[in-house]
Every structure is written in C-alpha cells, then in structure tokens.
C-alpha positions in Angstrom: -25.3 -3.7 12.4 -26.4 -0.2 12.3 -25.0 3.2 11.0 -24.9 4.3 14.6 -22.7 1.2 15.4 -20.4 1.8 12.4 -19.9 5.6 13.3 -19.2 4.4 17.0 -16.5 2.0 15.5 -15.2 4.7 13.2 -14.9 7.2 16.3 -13.1 4.6 18.4 -10.7 3.7 15.4 -9.8 7.6 15.0 -9.0 7.8 18.8 -6.8 4.6 18.4 -5.0 5.9 15.4 -4.4 9.5 17.2 -3.1 7.7 20.4 -0.8 5.7 18.0 0.6 8.7 16.2 1.3 10.3 19.6 3.2 7.2 20.9 4.9 7.0 17.5 6.1 10.9 18.1 7.2 9.9 21.6 9.5 7.2 20.4 10.9 9.2 17.3 11.7 12.1 19.5 13.8 9.7 21.8 15.6 8.4 19.0 17.1 11.8 18.4 19.0 11.1 21.5 20.5 8.1 20.3 23.8 9.0 18.4 24.1 5.5 16.9 20.8 5.7 15.6 21.7 8.9 13.6 24.9 7.0 12.2 22.8 3.9 11.0 20.4 6.3 9.5 23.4 7.9 7.6 24.7 4.7 6.8 21.3 3.3 5.3 21.0 6.6 3.2 24.5 6.2 1.7 23.8 2.3 0.9 20.1 2.8 -0.8 22.0 5.8 -3.1 24.7 3.2 -4.0 22.3 0.6 -4.6 20.1 2.6 -6.9 23.0 3.8 -8.8 24.1 0.1 -9.4 20.6 -0.9 -10.2 20.6 2.3 -12.7 23.9 0.8 -14.3 22.4 -2.7 -14.8 19.5 -1.3 -16.3 21.4 1.1 -18.7 23.5 -2.3 -19.8 20.1 -3.9 -20.7 17.7 -1.2 -22.0 15.6 -3.8 -23.8 15.2 -6.0 -20.9 14.6 -2.8 -18.7 12.0 -1.5 -21.2 10.3 -4.8 -21.5 9.9 -4.8 -17.3 8.5 -1.6 -17.6 5.9 -2.4 -20.2 5.0 -5.9 -18.4 4.6 -3.8 -15.1 2.0 -1.5 -16.6 0.2 -4.5 -18.6 0.0 -6.4 -15.4 -1.7 -3.3 -13.5 -4.1 -2.8 -16.4 -5.2 -6.4 -16.4 -5.3 -6.6 -12.6 -7.7 -3.4 -12.7 -9.8 -5.1 -15.7 -10.1 -8.7 -13.5 -11.1 -6.8 -10.5 -13.6 -4.9 -12.3 -15.0 -7.7 -14.1 -15.2 -9.8 -10.9 -17.2 -7.0 -9.1 -19.4 -6.9 -12.0 -20.0 -10.7 -11.8 -20.4 -10.4 -8.1 -23.0 -7.7 -8.2 -24.9 -10.0 -10.3 -24.9 -12.6 -7.7 -22.7 -14.7 -9.8 -19.9 -17.1 -8.2 -16.3 -15.9 -8.8 -13.7 -18.5 -8.6 -10.4 -18.8 -10.4 -7.7 -21.4 -10.8 -4.2 -21.5 -11.9 -2.4 -23.8 -13.6 -1.7 -25.8 -10.4 -5.4 -25.9 -9.6 -4.9 -23.4 -6.8 -8.1 -21.7 -6.1 -8.4 -17.9 -5.8 -11.4 -16.0 -4.3 -12.1 -12.3 -4.9 -11.1 -10.2 -1.7 -13.4 -7.1 -1.4 -12.1 -4.3 1.1 -14.1 -1.4 1.9 -11.8 1.7 3.0 -13.0 5.3 4.1 -11.6 8.5 2.8 -12.0 11.9 4.3 -14.0 14.1 2.0 -12.0 16.8 1.0 -14.8 19.4 0.7 -15.5 20.9 4.1 -13.0 18.5 5.9 -11.4 19.8 8.9 -7.5 19.3 9.6 -6.6 17.0 12.3 -3.6 17.9 14.5 
C-alpha cells in the first residue's frame, strides 16, 4: 500500500461523503412537505423536555447518588485514557496486550486511525 493509493482512497471517500450529504439534504427538504413529520418532531421535543425534567427531579431527590455517578463517570474516563496510553506504549514496544475480565473473557486492543482536516490553510467545503 502506497501513499498514492491512500490519497486515492481519501479522494474517493470525500466524494462519497459529499454525495451522501447532498442526498440527505434532498430527503430533509422532502420531509418539510410532510405535515405529520413536523407534528412528530414537535411531540418528540416536548417529550424530551419532560423526560429531562423528570430525570432532573430524581437527581435532585438523591444528590449523593447523582454526584457519585458524576464522579464515577470522570474516574472511568480517566482510567480508560490511562489504559489506552499504557496499551499503546506496550504495543509500540512489540509487547502482546491481552486483558481478561472476571469471567475469563478476553479483550484485545482496537486501534483506529482517523484523519482530521488541518485548520491552518484549510479551505472550506460547501
């Protein structure tokens, strides 16, 4: 696999994403002509607001539990980042990385490479 092939795949992917974006816009425009869709969107918004209010009341009724959940969320995120960094470090040293849980299920690292548009000098896409 060469850099030229990688660039070719990138270009093909950008074209497919652009086509998908245009098709989604066509469908979105078509939905504006469907009165029932607009009604449903409004109903969903009302229900989501009501759901959030109920959840807020429950959290207020049990502030210690709610705070502990928030604390655990932060601790879990930090631990996952640490695990990721440690695993990547081991992989870079050609070490085998395999974890097991209490049920003897095996977990292998999953590495994903993504590309981000460089901000400096980037041209806006329509």
